[in-house]
N, C-alpha and C positions, 0 to 999 in steps of 0.2 A: 572532537572536543566536547560534544554536547551530552555524552553519556552521563547518567546519574552516578556512575562509578568512577568518573574521571577518565583519563586517556588510557589507562592500563588495559581495560576490558576490550575496547576496540582494537588496540594493538595486538592483543592475544588472538582476537578474531581474525585479524589480517594475516597473522602468521599461520593460523590453522587453515584459512582459505587458500593461502599461497601454496601450501603443500598439496592441495587437492585440485587446484585449477590447472588447466593446460598452460604451457609455456608462453602462448601468445596472448595471455591475459595479463595486463599490467595494472597493478593496484597503486592508486595515488592516495596518499594520506595528507590531509589538510589540517594544520595546527601549528603548535610551537615546535620548531625543528629540534631544539635541544631535548624537549620532553619526548618527542617521537624517537629520536636516535637513541637516547639513553634507555627509553622503555623497551625498544626492540632488542637492544643488546642485553638488557637484564633478563629478557625471556629467551635468550639464545638465538636471536635473529640477526640478520645482516641488513642494515639500513640501505645498502647499495641495491638490494633487490626491489626496492619500492621507490616510487616517485614521492618526493616530499615537497609540499608547497606551504610556505610560511603564512600563518594568520595570527591575529592578535585581537584583543578586546572582544572575546567571544560572547555570543548571545546566550543568555541564561533563561530558565523557565519563568523567571520573574519579569523579564522584559516584555514590553508591549510588542506583539508580533508585527503589527503594521509599521511601527516607528523604528523597530530595531534594525531592519535591513538598511534604512537610510542613515541612521545615526551610528551604525557600526559597519561601515563598508569593508573593513579589513577583517571581519569575523570569518570563521570557517564556512558558515552557511552562505554568506554573501559571496565569498570568493568561489565556492563550489558552484553556485548558480552562474557566475560570470564565465567560469571555465566550460560549463555545460553549454551555455548560450553561444560561446565562441567555437564550439565544436572540438574542444581539447579534451573533453570527457565524453564517453559514450553513455555513462549513467552516473548519477550522483545520489549517494545513499547517506542517510543520517539518522541517528537516534536522538537528535537534539530537539529544540523547540518545534513542535508540530505546527503551531500557528505560523511561525516564521517560514517553515518549509512550504506551507500552502500559499502564503503571500508571495514568496519567491517564485513558486510555480506559476502563479497567475499573472504577476506583474513583471517578472524577469524573462522567463522563457515563453510565457503567455499561452493562452488557450489555443488549441488548433482551430482554424477557421471553421465555423459552423457549430462548434461545441458551445452551448450556452453556459453550462456550469461544469468545470472539472470536478471529479469526485474521488472519494477514497473507498476502495472495496476491502473486503475481508474474506478469508477462507473459512468455510464451514465443513466439518467432517460429516460424511454421510454414512448411514447404517450399512450400505452395501460395500463399504471400504473406499469409496471414491471421495471426491471433493465437490463442494458447491461454492458459489460466489454470492456474497451479500453486499449490496451497495445501495445507497451511500451509508457510511458508518460514522459520519461526523462533520464532513466538510460543509454541508448545506442543510441547516436545520429546517428551513422552509423551502419547499419546492413547488413549482407550478407543474401542471400536467405534462407540458411539452418537455420539461426537464426530466421528469420521471421516465418518459418514453425514451429519451436519449440514453438514460442510464441503462435501459434494457439493451440497447445496441452496444454500448461500451462494455457492459458485463459479458455479453455474448462473445465479443471479440477477444476479451481476456480469457474466458473459459476455453475457447477453441484454440487460440494461438499459443498460450502459455501452458495450459493444463491439459491440452489434448482431448477435450470433450467435443465430439463430433455433433454438429447441429444441436447445440445446447438448448434445453427447454428453459424459456424465460417466463417467470411468473411475477405477479404484483402481490406484495404482502398486504393482506386486508383482513377485515373482521368476519369475513364469510366468503364462500366460493361463488355465490351467485353474482351475475353480471352487475346488478344494481346495488350491491353492497358497498358500504364505506361512506366517506364524506364526499363533498363536492369535488375535491381534488382527485381522489382515487377513482371516483366514477368517471370523471373526464379523462384521466390518464388511461383507464381501461379502454375507453372508446378509441383513443389515439393508438394505443398499442395493438388493439385488435385489427386496425385498418392497415398498419404498416406491413411491409414485405421484406424487411432487411433482417429480421430475426424471428425465431420460432416461439411465438407467444402462445402460452398454454392456459392463460386466464389467471384468476385469483387463487391464492392459497392462504391458509391460516397459519398461525404460529406453530401449531402442532405438526405442520408439514416441513419445518425447517430442515430436518435431518433425514427425511425419506427421499425417494427418487421421483417425486412429483415434479420437481423443478431443479435445474442445475444452476440457474441464476435467479436470485430473488431481489426484486427492486423495491426500495422504500426510500423515504426521506432520511436525511442525516440524523434528525432528532430520534426517530423511531429506531433506526439502524444502530445508533450508538448505544441506546438502552438495551437492545437485544444482545449486542456484542458483549457489553459489560456484564449482563446477567449470565450469559453463557460462561464467561471467564470466571465469574464469582462462583458459579455452580461447580466448575472444575476444581477451583481452589478449595471449596468446602469438602468435596469428596476426597481430595488429596490430604487435607487436614485430618479427616476421619479415617485415613488409612485404607480407602477404597481404591484398588488398582485394577480396574476393569479396562481391557485393551481399547474399547471404543471411547470411553471417557478420557483415557490418557491422550487421545488424539485432539482433545480440546485445548491442550497446552499450547499457548501462542509461541513458545520457544521453538516448536517444530517448524514454524512457517517464516520466522524472521521479521517479516513486515509486509508491506504492500506497495504497489505502484500508485502514483497519482494518475488517474485516467483522464485523458483529454487535453494534455499540454504538450508543447513542442519540445519534448525531451524526456528521457527516462529518469524520472524522479522517484526515489524509493524512501519510504518512511518506516522507521522502526520504533519500538517502545524504548523510552529512556532507561527503563530498568532492565533492559536486555543483558543477558550474560554473553560470554564469548561464543558459545555454541549458537545462540540466537542470531548474533550479528554475523557470524560466519554464514548462516543460512540466508541472511539478508543479502550478502555479497553474491552467493550462488543465484538467488532469485534475480538479482540485478542483471547478471550475465544471461540468464534465461530469457528475460524480457527483451534484452537487446537482440539476442539471437533469433527470437521469435518475430522480430520486426513488428512488434505490437504497435508502435506509434505510426509506422508507415501504413499499416492496415487500417488504423483509425482514420488517418488522413484520406485514404482512398475511399473509405465508407462514407465520409462526410462530404466528399466532392459531389 
């Protein structure tokens, strides 16, 4: 119910995904039952193929994220988190209010024991045709050194489990490659990351190295990461507007990836763009299944034990 386009786009996405997913995958749609049933039939779909859970009083992008889940317990986001917490869902995905999704992740299903700050990653296309992971991209604007070090482990587990990158190279985004570069936080984080043994730390990298093969996982705070992500998306949109269709730059289109998981919480929570079209949300559904099948949360819990 949180899509910028209303319910019709997520419903179209659900129908597209249902055609591609195996029979043992069951999609549950949370929202106004009448809207869902009429919308599915209008698109030539059968409502009986889906689980439908009623919600009301939905959270909008104008609502305060912290207060909304308490003041609107019957919203689709609040109900989705309750179902996930109760084990009635394997994954919960939404293109609704991102702030409310993060609040629900932290205060409903809660952080995995040992994780200081859950975070949001993003996919970066690489020149060699592969993918890299950038994190955090917005959940934590200010980070202490130990938090950045944990991001390295979380990103490494995501890269290996979901994207199949063996022994991923983890780097710290900085203003220079030398060990002593950066501010107090990055210098301290470098020392912690260099001493740990749980992931393959390769040192500092600069912004020019985002898309080459120096690192598979790039660690930064959410303030910097969000600026990098939005700049990359803006560059893609600028090229598209100017009619430039180069295969590498086409891979910058967020529609190809659908969304991203919230890393470090007790449940598979997936966040997508509110402006997503049906193809994007379909990809978000596929990513949700991949995260569940990769046992990402179980691997994170094992690593933090």
